[in-house]
C-alpha positions, 0 to 999 in steps of 0.5 A, spaced: 613 513 310 614 506 309 607 502 309 606 500 315 607 506 319 603 509 315 597 504 316 598 504 323 597 512 322 589 511 318 587 506 324 590 511 329 586 516 325 581 512 324 581 508 332 582 515 336 580 521 332 575 521 328 571 517 333 565 520 335 565 526 330 566 523 323 564 516 323 564 515 316 572 517 315 572 513 322 570 506 317 574 509 311 581 509 314 581 503 318 579 500 310 585 504 307 589 502 312 588 495 309 589 497 302 596 497 300 595 500 294 592 506 297 597 507 302 602 507 296 599 513 293 599 518 300 607 514 302 608 520 296 606 526 302 609 530 305 612 527 312 609 532 316 601 532 314 597 528 317 595 522 312 588 521 313 586 528 314 590 531 306 587 523 302 581 524 304 581 532 302 584 531 296 578 526 293 573 531 296 577 536 292 576 533 286 570 530 287 567 537 288 568 540 282 565 534 278 559 536 284 559 530 287 564 528 294 563 523 300 556 525 304 554 525 310 549 518 311 553 515 305 553 507 305 561 506 308 563 500 303 560 505 297 563 510 299 570 506 300 569 505 293 569 511 290 575 513 295 579 508 292 576 509 285 578 517 284 584 515 287 587 510 282 583 512 277 586 520 277 592 518 281 596 524 278 592 529 280 591 526 287 599 526 288 599 532 285 594 535 291 598 531 296 604 534 295 603 540 293 596 541 298 598 542 307 592 541 312 590 548 314 584 547 315 581 554 318 577 552 324 573 559 325 570 556 332 577 555 334 576 563 335 571 562 343 577 559 347 582 563 343 578 570 345 578 567 352 584 565 352 586 573 350 582 576 355 585 572 360 592 574 358 590 581 358 589 581 365 596 580 366 600 585 362 600 593 363 601 595 356 594 596 353 597 595 345 597 588 343 600 584 336 596 578 334 601 573 331 599 567 329 604 561 326 599 557 321 593 562 320 590 559 313 586 564 311 587 568 317 580 568 319 581 567 328 585 573 327 579 577 327 577 574 333 574 580 336 569 581 330 565 575 332 560 573 337 561 568 343 556 564 346 557 558 351 552 554 354 546 557 354 550 564 356 550 571 356 552 573 350 560 576 348 564 578 344 563 583 339 555 582 340 551 583 332 555 580 328 554 576 324 559 571 325 556 567 331 560 562 334 558 559 340 560 552 344 560 547 350 562 549 356 564 544 360 567 544 368 564 550 373 570 554 373 568 560 367 573 565 362 573 571 363 571 574 355 572 581 354 577 585 349 578 591 347 579 590 339 582 598 340 588 595 343 589 590 338 594 594 333 597 589 330 595 582 326 600 578 323 598 571 319 605 566 317 602 560 313 607 555 308 602 557 303 596 562 306 589 562 304 586 568 299 579 568 301 579 572 295 580 566 290 574 561 288 580 555 288 583 557 295 576 557 298 574 550 296 581 547 299 578 549 306 571 546 303 575 539 301 578 539 308 572 540 312 568 533 315 562 530 310 558 530 317 560 537 320 555 542 317 555 547 322 563 547 321 561 548 313 556 553 315 560 557 320 566 557 315 562 560 310 559 566 313 567 567 316 568 567 309 563 572 307 564 576 312 568 583 312 571 585 318 574 592 318 582 590 320 586 589 317 590 583 317 597 582 313 599 575 311 606 573 310 608 566 306 614 562 309 616 558 316 612 560 322 619 558 326 623 562 322 620 567 321 618 569 327 625 572 329 624 578 324 617 579 325 617 581 332 623 586 331 618 589 327 613 589 333 614 596 337 617 597 345 611 599 348 606 593 344 605 585 347 607 580 341 602 575 342 604 569 339 599 563 338 597 557 334 592 552 335 594 545 331 600 547 327 605 544 331 603 536 331 605 538 324 612 540 326 619 537 328 622 536 334 627 540 333 622 546 331 617 546 337 624 547 340 627 552 337 621 556 337 620 555 345 627 558 346 626 564 341 618 565 346 623 565 351 629 570 348 624 573 347 622 574 354 628 576 356 629 583 354 620 585 352 613 583 356 610 578 350 604 571 351 606 564 347 599 562 346 599 554 344 595 548 343 598 541 342 606 542 346 602 541 353 596 538 354 592 543 354 590 550 351 597 553 354 599 560 356 607 562 356 606 569 359 613 573 360 612 581 365 617 584 366 622 578 365 618 574 370 615 568 367 607 566 369 606 559 366 599 557 365 595 551 364 588 554 361 583 549 357 581 543 356 580 544 348 576 539 344 579 539 336 573 543 332 572 547 339 565 543 340 568 544 348 571 547 352 573 545 359 575 552 363 582 550 367 584 556 369 583 559 376 580 567 376 
């Protein structure tokens, strides 16, 4: 990637994406944008990955091994110097991480809006058996979404009441989402990822930790609880390209079972051609079977396309924060 284009990505991250969420990463991104020696190292990373997230996680993963890190409350200038010296002193190691790792944050809090969306979709389909298929599943923690407890604002809990994994989020607006999914309706859970994370592998789990932004202690604690929790359900993880593998995987799903294909923030790493291929395949499948596609980062909102009897129902379900700190439900009852 040309340095000017790369610098612009860091500026956008610093001025837009991280503002209000991580002031430290916002400041660091703007500083990296003005540092050609750092940009030259990052330029070797795959173009499909978001460069700021990948660089910061690479640095954090190295520092964590020495019981160090860029942490909330650090002085920005001091943190930048630590980042710069780490990258320049350990360039080969940084480049190896940049070229082999992926930005695959398993944001467990997103399960709260996925669960509500699943409840909404289940109202439309006549079948009582569904198969969850997640593209970009990371460690597959969101495929266990029916085994977590949820709460919006100060409202009543829903989901798996009493679960050790409890997730809360702010609900904006006047609409309330449906909140009932029967666990026994989910008969298959399949996650596809270019590099599935094994939560029994400490090095893999450390990478998930490194991806969390410094100020986000609540996200970090939630990840730890979800990793420690062993939900009593099998999850099949498959390594590979989710768009390429989708057709054969759908071919395995029995006719009496509705596949619900979903992904949260993986679409921003797909090419325009891959997005089109994915959407076309969902349309093709919908001609002969009931199927649903739930996604972010293609339409402006969390969006569902549900095929029932070859009829396609398109619905913008919710506006959501990237880390699910808030949800604005859009769909009517």
